[in-house]
N, C-alpha and C positions, 0 to 999 in steps of 0.2 A: 685341357679341361672340357668337360662335357657341356652340352647345351643346358642340361639340368642345373649344373653348378653355375654356369654363366647367368641364367635367368634368376637364380637365387641371389647371386652377387649383385646383379643389376638392381633387383628389387630393394635389397637392404641398403644399397648405396644411394638410392633415389627416394628414400622415404620423405614424405612431406609432413612437417611438424604438426599441422592441424589434424592430419589423418591418424597420427600415432594413437591418440586415445580411442579413436573409433575402432581400430584394429586390435588394440589391447582389450577393449571391451568385448569385441566379438570373440576373441580368443578365450576370455574369461567365461562368457556365457556358454561357450561350447564345451567347456570342461565337464567331463563325466556325463555329457548329454543332458544336463539339467534344464536347459532352455526347451529341449524337446519334451521332457517329462511335464514341464509346466504347460506347454502348448497342448499336449495330449490330454492332460487332466482337464484343462479348460474346455476343450472340444468334447471330451467324453461326458462331462457334466452338462454342457450346453445342448448337445445332441441326444443325451440320455443313452449313450452307448458305452457302458463301462468296459466292454471288451477292447475298445480302441486303446484305452490307457494300458491295459494288460499287454496288448500286442506291441506297443511302443516300448514298454519296459523290457519285454523279452528281446526285442531288436537291439535296444541299447545295451543290455547285458551281454548278448551274444557278440555284438560288435566290439565291445571293450575286451572281452575275453579272447576273441580270435586275434584282434590286432595286437594285444599284449603278447600273446604266444608267438606271433610272427616276428614282432620286434626283438624278442629274446632270441629267437632262432636265427634271424638274419643279422642282427647286430650292426646295422649301418650307423656310422658316426654322424652325429648332428653337426650342422654348420659351425656352431661355436667351438666345437672340438677340433675343427679343421682350420678355421679362420679366427684370428684374434680380434679383428675389427670389421664392421662396427659391432658394438655390443648388442645382444638381444634385448628387446624391450620387456620381456617377461622372464620368469623363472625358467631355467632350462631343465627339463625332466632328465632323469638319470638313465632311462631306458633307451633303446635304439630309435633310430629315426624313421625306419620304414616298416610298416605303413603308418601314416599319421592317424593316431587314435581319434583325434577331433574330427577328421574327415570321414573316417570309417563310421563312427557313431552318428555324425550328422547326416550322412547319406543313407545309413540304415534306417534311421528314424524318419527322415523326410520321405523316403520311399514307402515306408509303412503307412505314414499319414496320407500320402498321395493315393494309395490304394482305396482309402476310405473317403477321400475328398479330392477327386480328380481335378475339379475346377480350381482348387487352391494349390495344386501341385507346383505351378511355376513359382509361387511365393515360397513354398517349402524348399524348393531346390535352389532358389536365389539365396535364401538364408544359409543353407548348407554350404553352398559354394563360397559365400562370404566368410563363414567361419573357417572353412578349409583353407582359403587363401590367406586368412589372417595369420596362420601359422608360418607361412613363408615370409610375410611382411614383417612379423615381429622377430624373425631370425632364428627359428628353431627347427625348421623343416625345409627340405628341397621341394620343388614343384612335383617331382615324380612321387614323393612321399604322399602328397595330398591327392594326386591323381590315382595312385594305387589304392589309397584309403577310400576314395570315392567309389571306385569300381567295386572294391571289396564290400563296402557298405550296401550298395545296391544289390549285389549278389546275395548277401546275407538275408536281406529282407525278402527277396524273391524266393529263396530257399525256405525261409520261415513261413511265408505265405503258402507255398506249395505244401509244406508239412501240415499246416493247419487245415488246409483243404482236404488233404489225404485223411487226416484224423476225423474230420466231419463226415467224409464219405464212408469210412469204415464203421462209424457209429450208426449211420443210416442203414448200412447193409447187414449189420449184426442183428440177428433175430432176437426179439424180446423174450425174456423167460429166464 
């Protein structure tokens, strides 16, 4: 058995009852990137930067699309498909396990927000990490699923940020007329 599976097994076998609702809640708010869209909308309104919301929406959509495509292509079994006990604390999705969509989306959105608010970056990344780890705790992902998703999410936002910069530069260089 790999370290990845050992760590997942250790985590689900050592759940602490009072933490269960915390990690279930983190897993729930991380679904579809909704918590990130709410944070981005609030910050965009507060700071009067509507483009911030648009950038996070694009990061969320790209992360979901890419992680879903990879899950379908890779097809890694989820822990409940391999181990009968303990039971997962949340509904088990029917798609593959790698990469974690929650982790991909959370880290893509956290990274995009961190570009606009570097001082708040630690808070964004702590929330992203908590949402990502919640998927291991509730029993539907392995640690490498969330690590892969986290790296993928950061890379997606870096690529999107680069693409947005390239578009801005090309617009400035294009002669008017």
